[in-house]
PDB file of N, CA, C and O in Angstrom:
ATOM      1  N   UNK A   1     -27.352-104.627 -83.493  1.00  0.00           N
ATOM      2  CA  UNK A   1     -27.822-103.724 -82.469  1.00  0.00           C
ATOM      3  C   UNK A   1     -28.143-102.378 -83.103  1.00  0.00           C
ATOM      4  O   UNK A   1     -27.368-101.844 -83.896  1.00  0.00           O
ATOM      5  N   UNK A   2     -29.295-101.846 -82.737  1.00  0.00           N
ATOM      6  CA  UNK A   2     -29.709-100.542 -83.242  1.00  0.00           C
ATOM      7  C   UNK A   2     -29.075 -99.435 -82.413  1.00  0.00           C
ATOM      8  O   UNK A   2     -28.856 -99.586 -81.211  1.00  0.00           O
ATOM      9  N   UNK A   3     -28.786 -98.331 -83.068  1.00  0.00           N
ATOM     10  CA  UNK A   3     -28.275 -97.156 -82.365  1.00  0.00           C
ATOM     11  C   UNK A   3     -29.065 -95.944 -82.831  1.00  0.00           C
ATOM     12  O   UNK A   3     -29.270 -95.730 -84.026  1.00  0.00           O
ATOM     13  N   UNK A   4     -29.501 -95.161 -81.863  1.00  0.00           N
ATOM     14  CA  UNK A   4     -30.275 -93.961 -82.144  1.00  0.00           C
ATOM     15  C   UNK A   4     -29.524 -92.786 -81.541  1.00  0.00           C
ATOM     16  O   UNK A   4     -29.208 -92.785 -80.351  1.00  0.00           O
ATOM     17  N   UNK A   5     -29.240 -91.787 -82.367  1.00  0.00           N
ATOM     18  CA  UNK A   5     -28.542 -90.600 -81.893  1.00  0.00           C
ATOM     19  C   UNK A   5     -29.550 -89.463 -81.805  1.00  0.00           C
ATOM     20  O   UNK A   5     -30.202 -89.107 -82.787  1.00  0.00           O
ATOM     21  N   UNK A   6     -29.659 -88.905 -80.607  1.00  0.00           N
ATOM     22  CA  UNK A   6     -30.517 -87.752 -80.384  1.00  0.00           C
ATOM     23  C   UNK A   6     -29.610 -86.579 -80.037  1.00  0.00           C
ATOM     24  O   UNK A   6     -29.139 -86.457 -78.907  1.00  0.00           O
ATOM     25  N   UNK A   7     -29.375 -85.730 -81.012  1.00  0.00           N
ATOM     26  CA  UNK A   7     -28.489 -84.579 -80.839  1.00  0.00           C
ATOM     27  C   UNK A   7     -29.337 -83.329 -80.670  1.00  0.00           C
ATOM     28  O   UNK A   7     -30.044 -82.910 -81.586  1.00  0.00           O
ATOM     29  N   UNK A   8     -29.254 -82.745 -79.489  1.00  0.00           N
ATOM     30  CA  UNK A   8     -30.046 -81.556 -79.188  1.00  0.00           C
ATOM     31  C   UNK A   8     -29.757 -80.368 -80.078  1.00  0.00           C
ATOM     32  O   UNK A   8     -30.570 -79.448 -80.168  1.00  0.00           O
ATOM     33  N   UNK A   9     -28.597 -80.375 -80.744  1.00  0.00           N
ATOM     34  CA  UNK A   9     -28.284 -79.283 -81.666  1.00  0.00           C
ATOM     35  C   UNK A   9     -28.946 -79.477 -83.024  1.00  0.00           C
ATOM     36  O   UNK A   9     -29.031 -78.536 -83.814  1.00  0.00           O
ATOM     37  N   UNK A  10     -29.411 -80.680 -83.299  1.00  0.00           N
ATOM     38  CA  UNK A  10     -30.027 -80.973 -84.600  1.00  0.00           C
ATOM     39  C   UNK A  10     -31.547 -81.092 -84.538  1.00  0.00           C
ATOM     40  O   UNK A  10     -32.248 -80.644 -85.446  1.00  0.00           O
ATOM     41  N   UNK A  11     -32.047 -81.692 -83.475  1.00  0.00           N
ATOM     42  CA  UNK A  11     -33.484 -81.953 -83.378  1.00  0.00           C
ATOM     43  C   UNK A  11     -34.266 -80.675 -83.125  1.00  0.00           C
ATOM     44  O   UNK A  11     -33.878 -79.845 -82.303  1.00  0.00           O
ATOM     45  N   UNK A  12     -35.347 -80.533 -83.827  1.00  0.00           N
ATOM     46  CA  UNK A  12     -36.172 -79.327 -83.711  1.00  0.00           C
ATOM     47  C   UNK A  12     -37.532 -79.601 -83.059  1.00  0.00           C
ATOM     48  O   UNK A  12     -38.198 -78.677 -82.592  1.00  0.00           O
ATOM     49  N   UNK A  13     -37.936 -80.870 -83.031  1.00  0.00           N
ATOM     50  CA  UNK A  13     -39.263 -81.180 -82.499  1.00  0.00           C
ATOM     51  C   UNK A  13     -39.306 -82.599 -81.956  1.00  0.00           C
ATOM     52  O   UNK A  13     -38.443 -83.425 -82.252  1.00  0.00           O
ATOM     53  N   UNK A  14     -40.323 -82.861 -81.159  1.00  0.00           N
ATOM     54  CA  UNK A  14     -40.529 -84.205 -80.641  1.00  0.00           C
ATOM     55  C   UNK A  14     -40.918 -85.161 -81.774  1.00  0.00           C
ATOM     56  O   UNK A  14     -40.657 -86.362 -81.698  1.00  0.00           O
ATOM     57  N   UNK A  15     -41.535 -84.628 -82.806  1.00  0.00           N
ATOM     58  CA  UNK A  15     -41.886 -85.458 -83.970  1.00  0.00           C
ATOM     59  C   UNK A  15     -40.623 -86.049 -84.606  1.00  0.00           C
ATOM     60  O   UNK A  15     -40.625 -87.204 -85.032  1.00  0.00           O
ATOM     61  N   UNK A  16     -39.556 -85.267 -84.669  1.00  0.00           N
ATOM     62  CA  UNK A  16     -38.296 -85.773 -85.213  1.00  0.00           C
ATOM     63  C   UNK A  16     -37.735 -86.890 -84.335  1.00  0.00           C
ATOM     64  O   UNK A  16     -37.162 -87.853 -84.844  1.00  0.00           O
ATOM     65  N   UNK A  17     -37.898 -86.763 -83.028  1.00  0.00           N
ATOM     66  CA  UNK A  17     -37.466 -87.814 -82.107  1.00  0.00           C
ATOM     67  C   UNK A  17     -38.235 -89.097 -82.414  1.00  0.00           C
ATOM     68  O   UNK A  17     -37.639 -90.167 -82.536  1.00  0.00           O
ATOM     69  N   UNK A  18     -39.546 -88.988 -82.537  1.00  0.00           N
ATOM     70  CA  UNK A  18     -40.362 -90.163 -82.849  1.00  0.00           C
ATOM     71  C   UNK A  18     -39.977 -90.760 -84.205  1.00  0.00           C
ATOM     72  O   UNK A  18     -39.954 -91.981 -84.364  1.00  0.00           O
ATOM     73  N   UNK A  19     -39.676 -89.904 -85.174  1.00  0.00           N
ATOM     74  CA  UNK A  19     -39.242 -90.396 -86.486  1.00  0.00           C
ATOM     75  C   UNK A  19     -37.989 -91.254 -86.363  1.00  0.00           C
ATOM     76  O   UNK A  19     -37.891 -92.316 -86.978  1.00  0.00           O
ATOM     77  N   UNK A  20     -37.042 -90.791 -85.572  1.00  0.00           N
ATOM     78  CA  UNK A  20     -35.780 -91.536 -85.416  1.00  0.00           C
ATOM     79  C   UNK A  20     -36.011 -92.891 -84.764  1.00  0.00           C
ATOM     80  O   UNK A  20     -35.467 -93.899 -85.214  1.00  0.00           O
ATOM     81  N   UNK A  21     -36.811 -92.919 -83.710  1.00  0.00           N
ATOM     82  CA  UNK A  21     -37.096 -94.189 -83.050  1.00  0.00           C
ATOM     83  C   UNK A  21     -37.880 -95.119 -83.969  1.00  0.00           C
ATOM     84  O   UNK A  21     -37.571 -96.306 -84.066  1.00  0.00           O
ATOM     85  N   UNK A  22     -38.890 -94.584 -84.640  1.00  0.00           N
ATOM     86  CA  UNK A  22     -39.714 -95.414 -85.526  1.00  0.00           C
ATOM     87  C   UNK A  22     -38.874 -96.041 -86.630  1.00  0.00           C
ATOM     88  O   UNK A  22     -39.054 -97.215 -86.954  1.00  0.00           O
ATOM     89  N   UNK A  23     -37.972 -95.281 -87.201  1.00  0.00           N
ATOM     90  CA  UNK A  23     -37.128 -95.794 -88.282  1.00  0.00           C
ATOM     91  C   UNK A  23     -36.111 -96.803 -87.754  1.00  0.00           C
ATOM     92  O   UNK A  23     -35.981 -97.895 -88.308  1.00  0.00           O
ATOM     93  N   UNK A  24     -35.396 -96.454 -86.699  1.00  0.00           N
ATOM     94  CA  UNK A  24     -34.327 -97.318 -86.189  1.00  0.00           C
ATOM     95  C   UNK A  24     -34.856 -98.635 -85.629  1.00  0.00           C
ATOM     96  O   UNK A  24     -34.201 -99.671 -85.737  1.00  0.00           O
ATOM     97  N   UNK A  25     -36.037 -98.590 -85.035  1.00  0.00           N
ATOM     98  CA  UNK A  25     -36.587 -99.796 -84.407  1.00  0.00           C
ATOM     99  C   UNK A  25     -37.645-100.473 -85.264  1.00  0.00           C
ATOM    100  O   UNK A  25     -38.253-101.456 -84.842  1.00  0.00           O
ATOM    101  N   UNK A  26     -37.865 -99.951 -86.462  1.00  0.00           N
ATOM    102  CA  UNK A  26     -38.879-100.500 -87.376  1.00  0.00           C
ATOM    103  C   UNK A  26     -40.217-100.650 -86.654  1.00  0.00           C
ATOM    104  O   UNK A  26     -40.844-101.709 -86.685  1.00  0.00           O
ATOM    105  N   UNK A  27     -40.637 -99.565 -86.004  1.00  0.00           N
ATOM    106  CA  UNK A  27     -41.903 -99.603 -85.270  1.00  0.00           C
ATOM    107  C   UNK A  27     -43.069 -99.667 -86.260  1.00  0.00           C
ATOM    108  O   UNK A  27     -42.973 -99.140 -87.368  1.00  0.00           O
ATOM    109  N   UNK A  28     -44.147-100.301 -85.868  1.00  0.00           N
ATOM    110  CA  UNK A  28     -45.281-100.448 -86.783  1.00  0.00           C
ATOM    111  C   UNK A  28     -45.953 -99.107 -87.085  1.00  0.00           C
ATOM    112  O   UNK A  28     -45.780 -98.122 -86.368  1.00  0.00           O
ATOM    113  N   UNK A  29     -46.708 -99.108 -88.148  1.00  0.00           N
ATOM    114  CA  UNK A  29     -47.399 -97.905 -88.584  1.00  0.00           C
ATOM    115  C   UNK A  29     -48.347 -97.376 -87.512  1.00  0.00           C
ATOM    116  O   UNK A  29     -48.592 -96.172 -87.437  1.00  0.00           O
ATOM    117  N   UNK A  30     -48.871 -98.255 -86.699  1.00  0.00           N
ATOM    118  CA  UNK A  30     -49.824 -97.855 -85.661  1.00  0.00           C
ATOM    119  C   UNK A  30     -49.154 -97.347 -84.385  1.00  0.00           C
ATOM    120  O   UNK A  30     -49.838 -97.027 -83.413  1.00  0.00           O
ATOM    121  N   UNK A  31     -47.826 -97.270 -84.381  1.00  0.00           N
ATOM    122  CA  UNK A  31     -47.103 -96.706 -83.234  1.00  0.00           C
ATOM    123  C   UNK A  31     -47.695 -95.345 -82.891  1.00  0.00           C
ATOM    124  O   UNK A  31     -47.862 -94.500 -83.771  1.00  0.00           O
ATOM    125  N   UNK A  32     -48.008 -95.130 -81.635  1.00  0.00           N
ATOM    126  CA  UNK A  32     -48.749 -93.951 -81.197  1.00  0.00           C
ATOM    127  C   UNK A  32     -48.042 -92.617 -81.275  1.00  0.00           C
ATOM    128  O   UNK A  32     -48.694 -91.577 -81.184  1.00  0.00           O
ATOM    129  N   UNK A  33     -46.707 -92.611 -81.443  1.00  0.00           N
ATOM    130  CA  UNK A  33     -45.934 -91.380 -81.584  1.00  0.00           C
ATOM    131  C   UNK A  33     -46.183 -90.415 -80.425  1.00  0.00           C
ATOM    132  O   UNK A  33     -46.346 -89.210 -80.620  1.00  0.00           O
ATOM    133  N   UNK A  34     -46.208 -90.976 -79.215  1.00  0.00           N
ATOM    134  CA  UNK A  34     -46.276 -90.168 -78.006  1.00  0.00           C
ATOM    135  C   UNK A  34     -45.324 -90.791 -76.994  1.00  0.00           C
ATOM    136  O   UNK A  34     -44.825 -91.895 -77.213  1.00  0.00           O
ATOM    137  N   UNK A  35     -45.069 -90.102 -75.899  1.00  0.00           N
ATOM    138  CA  UNK A  35     -44.070 -90.589 -74.947  1.00  0.00           C
ATOM    139  C   UNK A  35     -44.492 -91.882 -74.267  1.00  0.00           C
ATOM    140  O   UNK A  35     -43.642 -92.726 -73.982  1.00  0.00           O
ATOM    141  N   UNK A  36     -45.763 -92.058 -74.003  1.00  0.00           N
ATOM    142  CA  UNK A  36     -46.219 -93.318 -73.397  1.00  0.00           C
ATOM    143  C   UNK A  36     -45.960 -94.490 -74.334  1.00  0.00           C
ATOM    144  O   UNK A  36     -45.483 -95.540 -73.903  1.00  0.00           O
ATOM    145  N   UNK A  37     -46.270 -94.315 -75.603  1.00  0.00           N
ATOM    146  CA  UNK A  37     -46.053 -95.386 -76.583  1.00  0.00           C
ATOM    147  C   UNK A  37     -44.558 -95.664 -76.741  1.00  0.00           C
ATOM    148  O   UNK A  37     -44.154 -96.820 -76.868  1.00  0.00           O
ATOM    149  N   UNK A  38     -43.746 -94.627 -76.732  1.00  0.00           N
ATOM    150  CA  UNK A  38     -42.300 -94.811 -76.856  1.00  0.00           C
ATOM    151  C   UNK A  38     -41.761 -95.591 -75.658  1.00  0.00           C
ATOM    152  O   UNK A  38     -40.940 -96.493 -75.825  1.00  0.00           O
ATOM    153  N   UNK A  39     -42.214 -95.253 -74.462  1.00  0.00           N
ATOM    154  CA  UNK A  39     -41.780 -95.965 -73.269  1.00  0.00           C
ATOM    155  C   UNK A  39     -42.157 -97.446 -73.363  1.00  0.00           C
ATOM    156  O   UNK A  39     -41.345 -98.320 -73.059  1.00  0.00           O
ATOM    157  N   UNK A  40     -43.381 -97.717 -73.780  1.00  0.00           N
ATOM    158  CA  UNK A  40     -43.824 -99.112 -73.931  1.00  0.00           C
ATOM    159  C   UNK A  40     -42.942 -99.859 -74.922  1.00  0.00           C
ATOM    160  O   UNK A  40     -42.541-100.994 -74.665  1.00  0.00           O
ATOM    161  N   UNK A  41     -42.643 -99.232 -76.043  1.00  0.00           N
ATOM    162  CA  UNK A  41     -41.791 -99.879 -77.056  1.00  0.00           C
ATOM    163  C   UNK A  41     -40.399-100.167 -76.506  1.00  0.00           C
ATOM    164  O   UNK A  41     -39.858-101.253 -76.714  1.00  0.00           O
ATOM    165  N   UNK A  42     -39.824 -99.201 -75.810  1.00  0.00           N
ATOM    166  CA  UNK A  42     -38.466 -99.378 -75.294  1.00  0.00           C
ATOM    167  C   UNK A  42     -38.403-100.432 -74.195  1.00  0.00           C
ATOM    168  O   UNK A  42     -37.450-101.209 -74.140  1.00  0.00           O
ATOM    169  N   UNK A  43     -39.380-100.467 -73.345  1.00  0.00           N
ATOM    170  CA  UNK A  43     -39.328-101.431 -72.241  1.00  0.00           C
ATOM    171  C   UNK A  43     -39.691-102.839 -72.684  1.00  0.00           C
ATOM    172  O   UNK A  43     -39.443-103.796 -71.950  1.00  0.00           O
ATOM    173  N   UNK A  44     -40.276-102.987 -73.872  1.00  0.00           N
ATOM    174  CA  UNK A  44     -40.628-104.302 -74.381  1.00  0.00           C
ATOM    175  C   UNK A  44     -39.615-104.850 -75.389  1.00  0.00           C
ATOM    176  O   UNK A  44     -39.777-105.967 -75.878  1.00  0.00           O
ATOM    177  N   UNK A  45     -38.586-104.085 -75.699  1.00  0.00           N
ATOM    178  CA  UNK A  45     -37.590-104.532 -76.674  1.00  0.00           C
ATOM    179  C   UNK A  45     -36.903-105.813 -76.228  1.00  0.00           C
ATOM    180  O   UNK A  45     -36.581-105.985 -75.052  1.00  0.00           O
ATOM    181  N   UNK A  46     -36.684-106.704 -77.179  1.00  0.00           N
ATOM    182  CA  UNK A  46     -35.967-107.949 -76.915  1.00  0.00           C
ATOM    183  C   UNK A  46     -34.556-107.911 -77.483  1.00  0.00           C
ATOM    184  O   UNK A  46     -33.711-108.726 -77.113  1.00  0.00           O
ATOM    185  N   UNK A  47     -34.300-106.965 -78.381  1.00  0.00           N
ATOM    186  CA  UNK A  47     -32.973-106.822 -78.990  1.00  0.00           C
ATOM    187  C   UNK A  47     -32.308-105.572 -78.423  1.00  0.00           C
ATOM    188  O   UNK A  47     -32.992-104.613 -78.066  1.00  0.00           O
ATOM    189  N   UNK A  48     -30.979-105.576 -78.339  1.00  0.00           N
ATOM    190  CA  UNK A  48     -30.289-104.416 -77.758  1.00  0.00           C
ATOM    191  C   UNK A  48     -30.388-103.166 -78.632  1.00  0.00           C
ATOM    192  O   UNK A  48     -30.365-103.232 -79.861  1.00  0.00           O
ATOM    193  N   UNK A  49     -30.496-102.039 -77.957  1.00  0.00           N
ATOM    194  CA  UNK A  49     -30.507-100.738 -78.617  1.00  0.00           C
ATOM    195  C   UNK A  49     -29.711 -99.763 -77.749  1.00  0.00           C
ATOM    196  O   UNK A  49     -29.802 -99.783 -76.522  1.00  0.00           O
ATOM    197  N   UNK A  50     -28.942 -98.922 -78.406  1.00  0.00           N
ATOM    198  CA  UNK A  50     -28.191 -97.874 -77.717  1.00  0.00           C
ATOM    199  C   UNK A  50     -28.753 -96.525 -78.144  1.00  0.00           C
ATOM    200  O   UNK A  50     -28.911 -96.249 -79.333  1.00  0.00           O
ATOM    201  N   UNK A  51     -29.049 -95.696 -77.159  1.00  0.00           N
ATOM    202  CA  UNK A  51     -29.517 -94.339 -77.419  1.00  0.00           C
ATOM    203  C   UNK A  51     -28.412 -93.393 -76.971  1.00  0.00           C
ATOM    204  O   UNK A  51     -28.038 -93.374 -75.798  1.00  0.00           O
ATOM    205  N   UNK A  52     -27.893 -92.608 -77.909  1.00  0.00           N
ATOM    206  CA  UNK A  52     -26.869 -91.612 -77.592  1.00  0.00           C
ATOM    207  C   UNK A  52     -27.546 -90.246 -77.491  1.00  0.00           C
ATOM    208  O   UNK A  52     -28.096 -89.728 -78.463  1.00  0.00           O
ATOM    209  N   UNK A  53     -27.491 -89.690 -76.307  1.00  0.00           N
ATOM    210  CA  UNK A  53     -28.102 -88.388 -76.062  1.00  0.00           C
ATOM    211  C   UNK A  53     -26.995 -87.347 -76.017  1.00  0.00           C
ATOM    212  O   UNK A  53     -26.202 -87.302 -75.076  1.00  0.00           O
ATOM    213  N   UNK A  54     -26.953 -86.514 -77.046  1.00  0.00           N
ATOM    214  CA  UNK A  54     -25.929 -85.477 -77.167  1.00  0.00           C
ATOM    215  C   UNK A  54     -26.556 -84.105 -76.976  1.00  0.00           C
ATOM    216  O   UNK A  54     -27.678 -83.859 -77.418  1.00  0.00           O
ATOM    217  N   UNK A  55     -25.837 -83.227 -76.326  1.00  0.00           N
ATOM    218  CA  UNK A  55     -26.295 -81.847 -76.120  1.00  0.00           C
ATOM    219  C   UNK A  55     -27.686 -81.806 -75.492  1.00  0.00           C
ATOM    220  O   UNK A  55     -28.614 -81.182 -76.007  1.00  0.00           O
ATOM    221  N   UNK A  56     -27.786 -82.488 -74.375  1.00  0.00           N
ATOM    222  CA  UNK A  56     -29.056 -82.605 -73.659  1.00  0.00           C
ATOM    223  C   UNK A  56     -29.656 -81.244 -73.316  1.00  0.00           C
ATOM    224  O   UNK A  56     -30.865 -81.051 -73.445  1.00  0.00           O
ATOM    225  N   UNK A  57     -28.834 -80.315 -72.889  1.00  0.00           N
ATOM    226  CA  UNK A  57     -29.346 -78.996 -72.511  1.00  0.00           C
ATOM    227  C   UNK A  57     -30.029 -78.306 -73.689  1.00  0.00           C
ATOM    228  O   UNK A  57     -31.069 -77.667 -73.527  1.00  0.00           O
ATOM    229  N   UNK A  58     -29.440 -78.441 -74.867  1.00  0.00           N
ATOM    230  CA  UNK A  58     -30.036 -77.839 -76.061  1.00  0.00           C
ATOM    231  C   UNK A  58     -31.363 -78.513 -76.393  1.00  0.00           C
ATOM    232  O   UNK A  58     -32.327 -77.849 -76.773  1.00  0.00           O
ATOM    233  N   UNK A  59     -31.404 -79.832 -76.250  1.00  0.00           N
ATOM    234  CA  UNK A  59     -32.638 -80.572 -76.523  1.00  0.00           C
ATOM    235  C   UNK A  59     -33.742 -80.132 -75.562  1.00  0.00           C
ATOM    236  O   UNK A  59     -34.870 -79.869 -75.977  1.00  0.00           O
ATOM    237  N   UNK A  60     -33.405 -80.057 -74.282  1.00  0.00           N
ATOM    238  CA  UNK A  60     -34.395 -79.637 -73.298  1.00  0.00           C
ATOM    239  C   UNK A  60     -34.812 -78.192 -73.516  1.00  0.00           C
ATOM    240  O   UNK A  60     -35.967 -77.836 -73.283  1.00  0.00           O
ATOM    241  N   UNK A  61     -33.885 -77.361 -73.959  1.00  0.00           N
ATOM    242  CA  UNK A  61     -34.216 -75.972 -74.251  1.00  0.00           C
ATOM    243  C   UNK A  61     -35.188 -75.841 -75.405  1.00  0.00           C
ATOM    244  O   UNK A  61     -36.113 -75.030 -75.358  1.00  0.00           O
ATOM    245  N   UNK A  62     -34.984 -76.632 -76.431  1.00  0.00           N
ATOM    246  CA  UNK A  62     -35.856 -76.555 -77.616  1.00  0.00           C
ATOM    247  C   UNK A  62     -37.217 -77.178 -77.366  1.00  0.00           C
ATOM    248  O   UNK A  62     -38.241 -76.657 -77.808  1.00  0.00           O
ATOM    249  N   UNK A  63     -37.224 -78.303 -76.650  1.00  0.00           N
ATOM    250  CA  UNK A  63     -38.483 -79.028 -76.462  1.00  0.00           C
ATOM    251  C   UNK A  63     -39.146 -78.725 -75.126  1.00  0.00           C
ATOM    252  O   UNK A  63     -40.232 -79.229 -74.840  1.00  0.00           O
ATOM    253  N   UNK A  64     -38.495 -77.901 -74.308  1.00  0.00           N
ATOM    254  CA  UNK A  64     -39.028 -77.447 -73.029  1.00  0.00           C
ATOM    255  C   UNK A  64     -39.424 -78.634 -72.141  1.00  0.00           C
ATOM    256  O   UNK A  64     -38.639 -79.571 -71.996  1.00  0.00           O
ATOM    257  N   UNK A  65     -40.593 -78.615 -71.559  1.00  0.00           N
ATOM    258  CA  UNK A  65     -40.970 -79.668 -70.613  1.00  0.00           C
ATOM    259  C   UNK A  65     -41.068 -81.033 -71.284  1.00  0.00           C
ATOM    260  O   UNK A  65     -40.834 -82.056 -70.640  1.00  0.00           O
ATOM    261  N   UNK A  66     -41.407 -81.059 -72.552  1.00  0.00           N
ATOM    262  CA  UNK A  66     -41.461 -82.346 -73.265  1.00  0.00           C
ATOM    263  C   UNK A  66     -40.059 -82.912 -73.447  1.00  0.00           C
ATOM    264  O   UNK A  66     -39.878 -84.129 -73.453  1.00  0.00           O
ATOM    265  N   UNK A  67     -39.070 -82.042 -73.594  1.00  0.00           N
ATOM    266  CA  UNK A  67     -37.688 -82.495 -73.681  1.00  0.00           C
ATOM    267  C   UNK A  67     -37.214 -83.095 -72.377  1.00  0.00           C
ATOM    268  O   UNK A  67     -36.537 -84.123 -72.362  1.00  0.00           O
ATOM    269  N   UNK A  68     -37.571 -82.445 -71.280  1.00  0.00           N
ATOM    270  CA  UNK A  68     -37.207 -82.984 -69.962  1.00  0.00           C
ATOM    271  C   UNK A  68     -37.920 -84.309 -69.714  1.00  0.00           C
ATOM    272  O   UNK A  68     -37.338 -85.237 -69.151  1.00  0.00           O
ATOM    273  N   UNK A  69     -39.170 -84.395 -70.132  1.00  0.00           N
ATOM    274  CA  UNK A  69     -39.924 -85.647 -69.979  1.00  0.00           C
ATOM    275  C   UNK A  69     -39.293 -86.757 -70.819  1.00  0.00           C
ATOM    276  O   UNK A  69     -39.246 -87.909 -70.388  1.00  0.00           O
ATOM    277  N   UNK A  70     -38.815 -86.421 -71.998  1.00  0.00           N
ATOM    278  CA  UNK A  70     -38.152 -87.406 -72.853  1.00  0.00           C
ATOM    279  C   UNK A  70     -36.901 -87.951 -72.181  1.00  0.00           C
ATOM    280  O   UNK A  70     -36.670 -89.161 -72.193  1.00  0.00           O
ATOM    281  N   UNK A  71     -36.100 -87.085 -71.602  1.00  0.00           N
ATOM    282  CA  UNK A  71     -34.870 -87.522 -70.929  1.00  0.00           C
ATOM    283  C   UNK A  71     -35.206 -88.435 -69.756  1.00  0.00           C
ATOM    284  O   UNK A  71     -34.558 -89.464 -69.568  1.00  0.00           O
ATOM    285  N   UNK A  72     -36.206 -88.068 -68.969  1.00  0.00           N
ATOM    286  CA  UNK A  72     -36.624 -88.930 -67.850  1.00  0.00           C
ATOM    287  C   UNK A  72     -37.100 -90.284 -68.356  1.00  0.00           C
ATOM    288  O   UNK A  72     -36.785 -91.321 -67.773  1.00  0.00           O
ATOM    289  N   UNK A  73     -37.860 -90.267 -69.443  1.00  0.00           N
ATOM    290  CA  UNK A  73     -38.359 -91.509 -70.041  1.00  0.00           C
ATOM    291  C   UNK A  73     -37.204 -92.409 -70.465  1.00  0.00           C
ATOM    292  O   UNK A  73     -37.221 -93.610 -70.195  1.00  0.00           O
ATOM    293  N   UNK A  74     -36.214 -91.844 -71.120  1.00  0.00           N
ATOM    294  CA  UNK A  74     -35.071 -92.639 -71.586  1.00  0.00           C
ATOM    295  C   UNK A  74     -34.315 -93.252 -70.408  1.00  0.00           C
ATOM    296  O   UNK A  74     -33.886 -94.404 -70.474  1.00  0.00           O
ATOM    297  N   UNK A  75     -34.155 -92.495 -69.350  1.00  0.00           N
ATOM    298  CA  UNK A  75     -33.472 -93.021 -68.163  1.00  0.00           C
ATOM    299  C   UNK A  75     -34.272 -94.151 -67.529  1.00  0.00           C
ATOM    300  O   UNK A  75     -33.709 -95.171 -67.133  1.00  0.00           O
ATOM    301  N   UNK A  76     -35.573 -93.970 -67.435  1.00  0.00           N
ATOM    302  CA  UNK A  76     -36.423 -95.021 -66.857  1.00  0.00           C
ATOM    303  C   UNK A  76     -36.414 -96.277 -67.714  1.00  0.00           C
ATOM    304  O   UNK A  76     -36.325 -97.388 -67.192  1.00  0.00           O
ATOM    305  N   UNK A  77     -36.506 -96.106 -69.020  1.00  0.00           N
ATOM    306  CA  UNK A  77     -36.509 -97.261 -69.920  1.00  0.00           C
ATOM    307  C   UNK A  77     -35.203 -98.031 -69.803  1.00  0.00           C
ATOM    308  O   UNK A  77     -35.205 -99.262 -69.788  1.00  0.00           O
ATOM    309  N   UNK A  78     -34.084 -97.314 -69.720  1.00  0.00           N
ATOM    310  CA  UNK A  78     -32.780 -97.975 -69.582  1.00  0.00           C
ATOM    311  C   UNK A  78     -32.677 -98.690 -68.240  1.00  0.00           C
ATOM    312  O   UNK A  78     -32.043 -99.742 -68.147  1.00  0.00           O
ATOM    313  N   UNK A  79     -33.286 -98.139 -67.211  1.00  0.00           N
ATOM    314  CA  UNK A  79     -33.253 -98.779 -65.894  1.00  0.00           C
ATOM    315  C   UNK A  79     -34.129-100.020 -65.856  1.00  0.00           C
ATOM    316  O   UNK A  79     -33.816-100.975 -65.145  1.00  0.00           O
ATOM    317  N   UNK A  80     -35.217-100.022 -66.606  1.00  0.00           N
ATOM    318  CA  UNK A  80     -36.167-101.137 -66.572  1.00  0.00           C
ATOM    319  C   UNK A  80     -35.844-102.254 -67.559  1.00  0.00           C
ATOM    320  O   UNK A  80     -36.189-103.412 -67.322  1.00  0.00           O
ATOM    321  N   UNK A  81     -35.193-101.918 -68.650  1.00  0.00           N
ATOM    322  CA  UNK A  81     -34.914-102.931 -69.674  1.00  0.00           C
ATOM    323  C   UNK A  81     -33.410-102.982 -69.948  1.00  0.00           C
ATOM    324  O   UNK A  81     -32.842-102.017 -70.461  1.00  0.00           O
ATOM    325  N   UNK A  82     -32.760-104.101 -69.609  1.00  0.00           N
ATOM    326  CA  UNK A  82     -31.311-104.205 -69.830  1.00  0.00           C
ATOM    327  C   UNK A  82     -30.921-104.181 -71.304  1.00  0.00           C
ATOM    328  O   UNK A  82     -29.738-104.058 -71.623  1.00  0.00           O
ATOM    329  N   UNK A  83     -31.884-104.297 -72.202  1.00  0.00           N
ATOM    330  CA  UNK A  83     -31.586-104.220 -73.635  1.00  0.00           C
ATOM    331  C   UNK A  83     -31.381-102.769 -74.092  1.00  0.00           C
ATOM    332  O   UNK A  83     -30.853-102.529 -75.178  1.00  0.00           O
ATOM    333  N   UNK A  84     -31.794-101.818 -73.273  1.00  0.00           N
ATOM    334  CA  UNK A  84     -31.693-100.395 -73.624  1.00  0.00           C
ATOM    335  C   UNK A  84     -30.508 -99.783 -72.896  1.00  0.00           C
ATOM    336  O   UNK A  84     -30.434 -99.810 -71.668  1.00  0.00           O
ATOM    337  N   UNK A  85     -29.585 -99.233 -73.671  1.00  0.00           N
ATOM    338  CA  UNK A  85     -28.425 -98.535 -73.113  1.00  0.00           C
ATOM    339  C   UNK A  85     -28.536 -97.067 -73.461  1.00  0.00           C
ATOM    340  O   UNK A  85     -28.680 -96.703 -74.628  1.00  0.00           O
ATOM    341  N   UNK A  86     -28.467 -96.226 -72.443  1.00  0.00           N
ATOM    342  CA  UNK A  86     -28.517 -94.784 -72.656  1.00  0.00           C
ATOM    343  C   UNK A  86     -27.134 -94.221 -72.375  1.00  0.00           C
ATOM    344  O   UNK A  86     -26.594 -94.386 -71.281  1.00  0.00           O
ATOM    345  N   UNK A  87     -26.570 -93.558 -73.368  1.00  0.00           N
ATOM    346  CA  UNK A  87     -25.274 -92.887 -73.229  1.00  0.00           C
ATOM    347  C   UNK A  87     -25.517 -91.391 -73.291  1.00  0.00           C
ATOM    348  O   UNK A  87     -25.934 -90.859 -74.320  1.00  0.00           O
ATOM    349  N   UNK A  88     -25.254 -90.719 -72.183  1.00  0.00           N
ATOM    350  CA  UNK A  88     -25.465 -89.267 -72.111  1.00  0.00           C
ATOM    351  C   UNK A  88     -24.111 -88.574 -72.172  1.00  0.00           C
ATOM    352  O   UNK A  88     -23.190 -88.922 -71.433  1.00  0.00           O
ATOM    353  N   UNK A  89     -23.997 -87.586 -73.064  1.00  0.00           N
ATOM    354  CA  UNK A  89     -22.759 -86.823 -73.187  1.00  0.00           C
ATOM    355  C   UNK A  89     -23.049 -85.354 -73.141  1.00  0.00           C
ATOM    356  O   UNK A  89     -22.130 -84.540 -73.230  1.00  0.00           O
TER     357      UNK A  89
END
């Protein structure tokens, strides 16, 4: 099972978020590196993945509206695909 840690105290950009997902999930080179593409990848996963969201307020503060959109996306993906577990702390 893959685990992706998104720590709002460490991440500086949405590009870093995409890097973490691309590496942990071995996404193809043609992965679009945008929120729509990330949502598609997460909802189509066949293997379990856990996303740990730490310091959400800091993440949303740094990434502003894109950070809030990312959090909504992660919640939706976890609701739609039982293979995706979102742990918020």
